[in-house]
Residue, then its C-alpha position, 0 to 999 in steps of 0.5 A: x189101058x193099064x196104069x204104066x200107059x198113063x206113065x207113059x202118055x203122061x211122060x210123052x207128053x212133058x217130052x212135046x206139050x203141042x205134038x202135030x198129029x204124034x200116035x198115043x198107043x196103048x199097051x197092046x201097040x194099037x193107035x188111039x183115034x179121035x172120035x171124027x177122025x185125026x191122030x191124038x196127041x196131048x191137049x191142054x184140058x180133058x174133062x173126065x164124065x162117067x155115064x150112065x143112065x143118065x140121057x136125061x139130064x146131058x143136053x144141060x150137062x153138055x150144054x155146060x161143057x160146050x160153053x166154056x170159055x177156056x181158051x186152051x185146047x179141052x177134050x170130052x172124054x166119056x165111057x157109058x158103063x153100060x145104059x140102058x138108056x139113048x145115053x150113047x145116043x145122046x152123046x153121038x149127037x152133042x159130038x158134031x156140035x162140040x167137034x166145032x167149037x174145038x174139042x176133042x172129043x172120045x167115048x166110049x162105053x161097054x154093053x155087058x149085063x151090069x154097070x161095073x161102077x163109077x170107079x170104072x168108068x172114072x178110069x175108062x175115062x181117063x185111060x182114053x184121055x190125053x189131056x195134061x189135066x183133068x177135070x172130073x164131071x158128073x153126067x148129071x151136073x153142070x159146069x159153069x161157063x167160067x169152070x176150066x178156066x179158072x180151075x186150070x188158072x189155079x192148077x198150075x199154079x199149085x202143082x201139087x193140089x187137087x182144086x175143087x170150088x164151090x156150088x149152085x145146088x139144084x133144086x136151091x135148098x136141098x142139103x141146105x147144110x152140106x152146102x153151106x158147108x162145102x162152100x164155107x170153109x175155110x181154106x186149112x179147114x179143107x184138110x183140118x175137117x177131112x174127118x166130119x161125114x159130110x166126106x172130102x172137103x173138095x167134093x168130087x164133082x166139083x174136081x180138078x188135078x193135073x194128070x202127073x198127080x193123078x197119076x202119083x196118088x193112083x187110079x179109083x177103086x172098082x170095087x162097084x155099087x157101095x165103094x166109096x171110090x171117090x173118099x178112098x182116093x182123096x185119103x191117099x191123096x193125101x197120105x200121098x202128100x196131096x194138097x188142097x185148095x177151093x176156087x171161091x167163086x162158085x163154078x158148077x150146080x150140082x144137082x141132088x136126086x135121089x136116083x145118086x149113086x152116092x146114096x149107094x153109100x152106106x154110112x157105116x162103110x163111111x164111119x169105119x174109113x172115117x174113125x181108120x182115117x182118123x186114127x191114123x194121122x191124127x190119134x197116132x200123134x196123140x198121147x191122149x184126149x178127150x171126146x166131146x160129146x159123151x152122147x150117142x155119137x161119141x160113145x160110138x166113136x169110143x167103141x170104135x176105136x182101136x185097144x192102143x186108142x181106147x186107153x188115150x181118151x182121158x174124159x168125155x165132156x160134154x155140157x147136158x146136167x144128167x150126162x156128166x152126173x153120172x161121172x162116167x161112161x162103163x165100157x160094158x162090151x169090154x172084155x176086160x176086167x175089170x171094164x174101163x170106166x171114163x169120166x165124164x165132165x163139164x168142157x170147161x173142166x176137160x182139157x184139150x185136144x178134144x175130138x169133137x162129136x157133136x155136129x156143126x150148124x146144128x145147135x143155133x150157135x151153142x157149140x161154135x161160142x162154146x168152141x170159142x170160149x176155149x180159144x180153141x185152134x182146129x187142127x192142132x187143139x182139135x179136130x170136128x169128126x161129125 
């Protein structure tokens, strides 16, 4: 099924939110049938779950889905991306329990020699689903009982928002800084900190949104391994005018392990996407700016900018006396003659706006104190990039 089919499904569900045995057809005119029989109509929430070699986690994951306290209609839509373990068998074994609880269960997949990637599997799970709202679930995570209910309620009030939630990390204490960042961002920072190296401020395993919003943004990139399909979708959502909201309760156990697909994406791929988005959304609006960090990361950002934005950099600033004493950073790789020289100042002598290339939560509070001393407003006077 393609995007046109998805749009037809969306239109159908709006015309009749509670259809009875109404056929839903694919682009080829074929009717879709539920696992266990019966013709499918729209449900309130589809849980979208791509699966690849996840059998060791599926029991915990599916138990969490079974125990949701949401009282509306729910569907579990799973697409198995050529698993070589017994994931499909585990899924089939849970189908009857979930149906007894009232779930519509749709399980499909393919057995090609190679998986086609998370973006492809998510798209297939979405196109075969019929929920008016989509709840994204990774097969290695565990949703807590209130997740669907609380995110559904938040989404009803915010139809143009991508809804997230706070998380618990498993094993406890893994990726401590990242987890603290996920859970401590203010609602404003969900928007202002989208350029940082941590990625989407509303993290993918917690996503919940209306089908209408998903259709407006478009399908996930299907480039496969090494493609950050969640970050690409996240940026496109913001380009399309979508907004962000987090339910400030922990509704998901977010598992950390070395086999996670996120590890297949290189830092350089993410870096380039972040720089491009920063230039598009922020730097294009500024006449000039200061890069806060005259060290490795600040200089790398400068070199990564296009020539127009490089010329907007009026200074670097820092707290390191040795860097400040040098007076200038010379862009040696430049083909310009004379080579560009950018002043290096103490941060108290620099002027806003700033792009801050120093990692948060890594200086014992010194960076945060320095920023506060200048009374900078994040999103106006400064943006965090690291």
